[in-house]
Backbone bond lengths (Angstrom), bond angles and torsions (degrees), N, CA, C in turn:
res aa  C-N    CA-C-N  psi(-1)  N-CA   C-N-CA  omega(-1)  CA-C   N-CA-C  phi
1 X - - - 1.446 - - 1.516 108.35 -
2 X 1.293 115.79 161.68 1.447 119.52 -175.64 1.521 113.56 -70.31
3 X 1.323 118.65 -18.36 1.458 120.24 -179.96 1.525 111.91 -88.07
4 X 1.322 118.12 7.69 1.448 121.63 175.48 1.520 114.97 97.19
5 X 1.321 118.02 -12.57 1.460 120.01 177.13 1.518 109.39 -81.22
6 X 1.294 116.60 155.24 1.460 121.15 177.79 1.523 109.86 -71.78
7 X 1.313 115.38 137.26 1.453 120.74 176.51 1.518 108.70 -78.63
8 X 1.312 116.56 134.95 1.462 121.30 -179.38 1.521 110.51 -110.90
9 X 1.321 115.40 169.60 1.458 120.98 176.12 1.525 110.32 -60.51
10 X 1.319 117.18 -35.22 1.469 120.73 178.49 1.526 111.05 -62.05
11 X 1.338 117.65 -38.89 1.469 120.61 177.29 1.529 110.45 -62.37
12 X 1.338 115.81 -44.48 1.468 120.82 -179.56 1.523 110.10 -63.43
13 X 1.325 117.10 -45.93 1.465 121.21 -179.45 1.521 110.70 -59.36
14 X 1.335 116.49 -45.48 1.467 120.84 -179.87 1.533 110.25 -60.91
15 X 1.336 117.03 -45.17 1.468 120.70 -179.03 1.528 111.64 -64.95
16 X 1.331 116.74 -34.98 1.466 120.98 -178.70 1.522 112.70 -85.03
17 X 1.336 116.72 -8.96 1.459 120.23 179.26 1.518 113.61 73.97
18 X 1.332 116.24 32.70 1.461 120.78 178.83 1.528 109.21 -129.59
19 X 1.314 115.80 171.23 1.464 119.65 176.55 1.531 109.34 -75.76
20 X 1.318 114.94 161.89 1.461 120.16 177.15 1.533 110.10 -61.79
21 X 1.327 116.31 -37.80 1.471 120.51 178.71 1.527 111.07 -62.39
22 X 1.339 116.63 -42.23 1.464 120.21 179.47 1.522 110.67 -66.13
23 X 1.331 117.09 -41.29 1.466 120.22 177.83 1.529 110.16 -60.87
24 X 1.323 116.68 -42.81 1.465 120.83 178.27 1.523 110.84 -61.20
25 X 1.324 116.29 -44.31 1.463 120.68 178.75 1.529 110.90 -61.97
26 X 1.335 116.79 -37.35 1.464 120.44 178.70 1.530 110.39 -62.15
27 X 1.327 116.80 -42.01 1.464 120.58 179.23 1.523 112.12 -68.85
28 X 1.320 116.42 -29.54 1.462 120.62 -179.17 1.523 112.49 -90.87
29 X 1.352 115.86 8.99 1.469 122.29 175.23 1.525 112.71 56.73
30 X 1.324 114.88 39.46 1.462 120.20 179.48 1.524 109.92 -72.62
31 X 1.316 115.86 144.94 1.459 121.91 -177.98 1.519 112.95 -71.48
32 X 1.329 117.94 -20.07 1.465 120.28 -177.40 1.531 112.75 -86.28
33 X 1.342 117.08 19.04 1.467 122.05 175.17 1.530 107.39 -119.30
34 X 1.325 116.23 126.72 1.467 120.67 179.96 1.530 110.26 -62.00
35 X 1.323 115.91 146.41 1.465 121.35 -178.98 1.527 111.12 -56.66
36 X 1.335 116.91 -41.53 1.470 121.05 179.74 1.536 110.75 -62.01
37 X 1.317 116.52 -41.70 1.469 120.98 179.20 1.523 109.97 -65.59
38 X 1.322 116.83 -44.72 1.464 121.29 179.03 1.527 110.37 -58.43
39 X 1.326 116.34 -46.42 1.467 120.68 -180.00 1.524 111.05 -61.96
40 X 1.324 116.95 -40.52 1.470 121.09 179.66 1.534 110.14 -64.38
41 X 1.324 116.72 -44.95 1.472 120.79 179.47 1.523 110.18 -61.76
42 X 1.327 117.03 -47.50 1.464 120.60 -178.51 1.526 111.71 -65.08
43 X 1.328 117.12 -36.26 1.470 120.48 178.04 1.525 110.92 -65.29
44 X 1.325 116.94 -44.14 1.466 120.07 178.55 1.526 110.74 -66.87
45 X 1.311 116.97 -36.72 1.467 120.39 178.03 1.523 110.23 -61.55
46 X 1.325 116.28 -44.88 1.463 120.00 179.28 1.524 110.92 -64.22
47 X 1.319 116.06 -42.26 1.469 121.11 179.97 1.531 111.53 -62.03
48 X 1.324 116.40 -38.45 1.467 121.25 -178.01 1.524 113.09 -86.01
49 X 1.324 116.95 -8.80 1.461 120.16 -178.67 1.515 113.71 77.53
50 X 1.334 116.22 26.63 1.465 120.40 -179.14 1.524 110.70 -73.52
51 X 1.314 115.65 132.88 1.458 121.93 174.85 1.522 107.12 -116.33
52 X 1.340 118.16 115.85 1.464 119.66 -178.80 1.524 111.04 -60.78
53 X 1.323 116.39 149.73 1.464 119.74 178.77 1.523 111.58 -60.85
54 X 1.301 115.46 142.88 1.451 121.37 173.21 1.519 105.54 -104.41
55 X 1.280 115.54 108.66 1.461 120.99 -176.70 1.529 109.92 -97.84
56 X 1.293 115.28 149.67 1.459 119.92 173.45 1.523 107.97 -65.25
57 X 1.319 117.44 149.17 1.463 119.75 178.80 1.526 111.13 -57.36
58 X 1.316 115.65 147.56 1.462 120.30 178.67 1.520 109.34 -55.02
59 X 1.305 115.65 137.24 1.454 120.45 179.84 1.512 113.72 89.16
60 X 1.335 117.67 -12.59 1.462 118.85 177.04 1.522 108.15 -84.37
61 X 1.298 116.08 166.75 1.461 120.99 -175.41 1.509 113.10 -78.92
62 X 1.314 115.10 -171.45 1.463 120.58 179.83 1.529 111.08 -64.65
63 X 1.332 115.19 152.48 1.456 120.99 178.42 1.522 110.20 -90.05
64 X 1.327 115.47 139.19 1.459 122.54 175.30 1.520 107.26 -129.17
65 X 1.341 116.42 127.15 1.458 120.37 174.53 1.515 108.13 -99.79
66 X 1.334 115.46 133.24 1.456 122.81 -178.95 1.522 108.16 -119.57
67 X 1.335 117.34 129.96 1.464 121.31 176.02 1.519 108.51 -120.12
68 X 1.330 115.66 136.41 1.460 120.86 177.62 1.515 109.55 -139.46
69 X 1.327 115.62 165.34 1.465 119.45 -174.09 1.518 113.41 -84.82
70 X 1.326 118.44 -28.59 1.458 120.10 -175.98 1.519 110.53 -158.62
71 X 1.315 115.90 143.00 1.459 120.41 173.70 1.528 110.90 -92.15
72 X 1.335 117.62 -11.58 1.459 122.63 -173.74 1.526 111.90 -74.53
73 X 1.303 117.34 -36.35 1.457 122.88 -177.46 1.534 110.37 -65.07
74 X 1.349 118.77 123.53 1.472 120.79 179.62 1.531 113.05 -57.95
75 X 1.319 116.89 -28.82 1.463 121.22 178.24 1.527 110.39 -58.47
76 X 1.338 116.73 -39.44 1.465 120.38 -179.28 1.522 110.98 -61.76
77 X 1.326 116.45 -36.88 1.458 119.86 178.05 1.521 111.93 -61.44
78 X 1.325 115.87 -40.89 1.466 120.07 178.56 1.525 111.24 -66.23
79 X 1.334 116.13 -43.71 1.467 120.05 179.65 1.526 110.00 -63.81
80 X 1.337 116.25 -47.11 1.470 119.73 -179.90 1.524 111.78 -63.54
81 X 1.322 117.22 -38.59 1.458 120.48 179.20 1.528 110.57 -58.05
82 X 1.320 116.61 -47.32 1.461 120.45 178.82 1.513 112.40 -66.89
83 X 1.324 116.03 -43.84 1.463 120.66 -178.48 1.526 111.06 -63.07
84 X 1.327 116.57 -46.65 1.465 120.27 -178.25 1.527 111.85 -68.27
85 X 1.328 117.37 -35.00 1.467 119.91 177.04 1.527 110.50 -63.78
86 X 1.324 117.13 -43.93 1.468 120.54 178.71 1.528 111.11 -66.65
87 X 1.328 116.02 -41.02 1.468 119.68 178.97 1.525 110.24 -61.00
88 X 1.324 116.18 -44.06 1.464 119.83 179.35 1.527 110.73 -62.61
89 X 1.314 116.80 -41.68 1.466 120.26 179.31 1.526 111.51 -62.27
90 X 1.332 116.32 -31.05 1.466 121.22 179.92 1.529 112.73 -90.45
91 X 1.337 116.61 -4.71 1.455 120.34 -179.07 1.515 114.06 79.88
92 X 1.326 117.10 18.21 1.470 121.04 -179.88 1.527 110.47 -85.86
93 X 1.319 115.71 153.95 1.456 123.40 176.93 1.525 107.34 -108.32
94 X 1.339 117.29 120.67 1.470 120.93 -178.03 1.522 111.10 -106.42
95 X 1.325 115.21 140.34 1.460 122.63 170.02 1.516 106.06 -119.45
96 X 1.336 117.00 131.34 1.459 121.64 -175.90 1.521 109.19 -111.44
97 X 1.343 115.68 131.98 1.459 123.11 -177.85 1.522 109.34 -125.49
98 X 1.329 115.78 146.25 1.460 119.32 173.77 1.518 108.98 -93.88
99 X 1.330 116.37 130.25 1.469 122.91 179.72 1.526 108.07 -74.75
100 X 1.330 116.02 106.11 1.460 122.28 178.83 1.518 108.36 -134.89
101 X 1.317 116.02 174.08 1.468 120.40 177.91 1.521 109.86 -61.05
102 X 1.331 115.83 159.58 1.468 121.98 -178.81 1.524 110.33 -51.72
103 X 1.339 117.82 128.45 1.452 121.39 -176.98 1.526 114.75 -73.61
104 X 1.328 118.60 -13.76 1.455 120.65 178.28 1.516 113.49 83.68
105 X 1.330 117.46 11.12 1.463 120.27 -179.81 1.523 112.35 -102.99
106 X 1.325 116.67 13.71 1.453 120.26 179.44 1.513 113.25 89.70
107 X 1.314 117.12 -7.62 1.460 121.00 178.21 1.524 109.14 -91.71
108 X 1.298 115.97 148.04 1.461 120.66 178.33 1.526 109.29 -72.54
109 X 1.341 116.97 145.28 1.463 118.65 178.49 1.525 110.56 -65.93
110 X 1.340 117.25 142.44 1.458 119.66 178.62 1.521 111.93 -52.90
111 X 1.307 115.00 142.69 1.468 125.45 178.34 1.520 113.71 79.30
112 X 1.319 119.46 1.60 1.466 120.71 177.39 1.529 109.34 -85.68
113 X 1.332 117.87 159.15 1.465 118.92 175.14 1.534 112.30 -56.41
114 X 1.335 117.51 -37.65 1.469 120.44 178.96 1.529 110.93 -65.30
115 X 1.317 117.20 -35.51 1.470 121.99 177.21 1.528 109.70 -63.43
116 X 1.332 116.41 -42.06 1.465 120.39 177.51 1.526 109.58 -63.13
117 X 1.333 117.20 -42.91 1.470 120.63 178.48 1.529 110.15 -60.85
118 X 1.338 117.19 -45.44 1.467 120.06 178.68 1.524 110.72 -60.26
119 X 1.315 116.08 -39.77 1.457 119.73 178.66 1.514 112.46 -62.94
120 X 1.321 116.47 -45.76 1.469 118.82 -179.15 1.526 110.53 -64.60
121 X 1.330 117.26 -33.60 1.465 120.74 176.95 1.524 111.64 -67.91
122 X 1.318 116.53 -21.00 1.465 121.78 179.83 1.530 111.97 -100.89
123 X 1.315 116.31 10.51 1.456 120.11 175.05 1.514 116.10 89.95
124 X 1.330 117.87 9.77 1.463 120.34 177.97 1.523 108.42 -69.70
125 X 1.327 116.13 134.85 1.455 120.02 -174.51 1.507 115.58 -100.66
126 X 1.350 118.29 -15.53 1.464 120.83 -179.06 1.524 109.36 -157.80
127 X 1.335 115.14 157.23 1.460 121.88 -178.07 1.523 109.45 -132.76
128 X 1.337 116.09 140.15 1.458 121.78 175.79 1.523 106.66 -125.73
129 X 1.328 116.72 123.79 1.462 122.18 178.63 1.521 107.82 -111.67
130 X 1.334 116.58 118.33 1.461 121.64 -177.16 1.524 109.15 -105.72
131 X 1.289 117.09 118.73 1.473 126.38 -178.98 1.530 112.85 49.74
132 X 1.307 117.08 34.35 1.462 121.38 177.36 1.527 109.27 -114.36
133 X 1.331 117.67 150.69 1.470 120.70 179.86 1.529 111.76 -64.27
134 X 1.325 115.97 144.63 1.462 122.14 179.37 1.520 108.70 -132.75
135 X 1.336 115.45 134.83 1.464 121.03 179.77 1.526 110.09 -120.94
136 X 1.319 115.23 174.93 1.464 119.90 175.52 1.527 110.60 -61.41
137 X 1.345 117.33 -31.43 1.469 120.83 178.81 1.529 110.69 -61.85
138 X 1.330 117.39 -39.98 1.466 120.60 176.17 1.524 110.19 -57.84
139 X 1.334 115.43 -47.44 1.466 120.56 -177.80 1.525 111.38 -63.76
140 X 1.336 116.85 -40.95 1.471 120.54 -179.54 1.526 111.32 -62.21
141 X 1.334 116.50 -46.42 1.468 120.33 -177.85 1.531 110.44 -63.88
142 X 1.320 116.83 -45.14 1.465 120.15 179.92 1.527 110.65 -65.06
143 X 1.323 116.93 -43.21 1.469 120.63 -179.30 1.524 111.19 -64.19
144 X 1.335 117.17 -37.94 1.466 120.74 -179.96 1.525 111.14 -61.58
145 X 1.327 116.59 -29.70 1.466 121.27 179.71 1.530 111.81 -97.78
146 X 1.323 116.14 3.69 1.469 121.28 -177.87 1.527 110.87 56.28
147 X 1.350 116.17 38.81 1.462 122.38 -179.37 1.529 109.33 -110.15
148 X 1.316 118.35 123.27 1.459 119.78 177.60 1.529 111.50 -59.92
149 X 1.322 115.88 141.13 1.464 123.41 175.94 1.521 106.38 -125.33
150 X 1.327 116.37 115.22 1.457 121.64 -178.12 1.518 108.47 -111.72
151 X 1.319 115.97 131.33 1.458 122.67 -179.40 1.527 107.64 -107.22
152 X 1.337 116.77 123.80 1.459 121.36 179.65 1.524 109.02 -109.17
153 X 1.315 115.98 123.99 1.462 123.47 177.96 1.523 113.39 45.34
154 X 1.322 116.94 61.66 1.469 119.28 178.38 1.526 110.30 -62.85
155 X 1.322 116.07 140.29 1.462 120.67 -179.03 1.517 112.07 -78.01
156 X 1.317 116.56 -23.28 1.468 121.81 177.95 1.520 107.66 -130.12
157 X 1.311 116.51 172.68 1.457 120.60 179.96 1.515 112.29 -56.20
158 X 1.314 115.10 155.93 1.459 120.44 179.49 1.520 109.34 -119.32
159 X 1.322 117.38 154.71 1.465 120.79 -179.98 1.529 111.74 -65.55
160 X 1.310 115.49 152.99 1.462 120.85 174.57 1.520 109.47 -56.38
161 X 1.302 116.30 139.43 1.456 121.11 177.76 1.513 114.10 95.52
162 X 1.333 117.69 -9.06 1.465 120.08 179.70 1.525 109.96 -76.91
163 X 1.321 116.12 141.19 1.462 121.44 174.31 1.519 107.40 -85.69
164 X 1.330 117.45 122.09 1.460 118.43 -177.09 1.518 111.78 -132.86
165 X 1.328 114.30 151.62 1.452 123.57 175.00 1.516 105.94 -124.36
166 X 1.302 117.09 122.65 1.469 120.87 178.57 1.498 113.95 90.94
């Protein structure tokens, strides 16, 4: 949304004048939604900047988003190797993002509190931040969604209550 909050399916449904269930069906290309209704929902979604959740395939494990500062550093390869091996052993699905400035596409930059909020809205169950800054805002957003936030080798101090490794 233009005020900085993430646009939800409920926002799209309200703008299109349909129920949340109908909006969901429109996104899932269900046959029981009229073409005109589907087009209206999709048009409002585009106008509002709504990005549908990307869910892990059925039967796959929990989603974990990982943000790091650089892929070039050999240390990151070692950390990722261990993290991904453990995730695989637990049946988790990991997505890895590089922490960079805002891309300008309406998405929050990786490792920001807004990025964590977007992740929780898309069903992500945990977050790992590797050598990225962490604030109390990060902790609040993760805690509000009951999503663990793990900080690995923070370059600067971390707020009280943060789970950290290294």
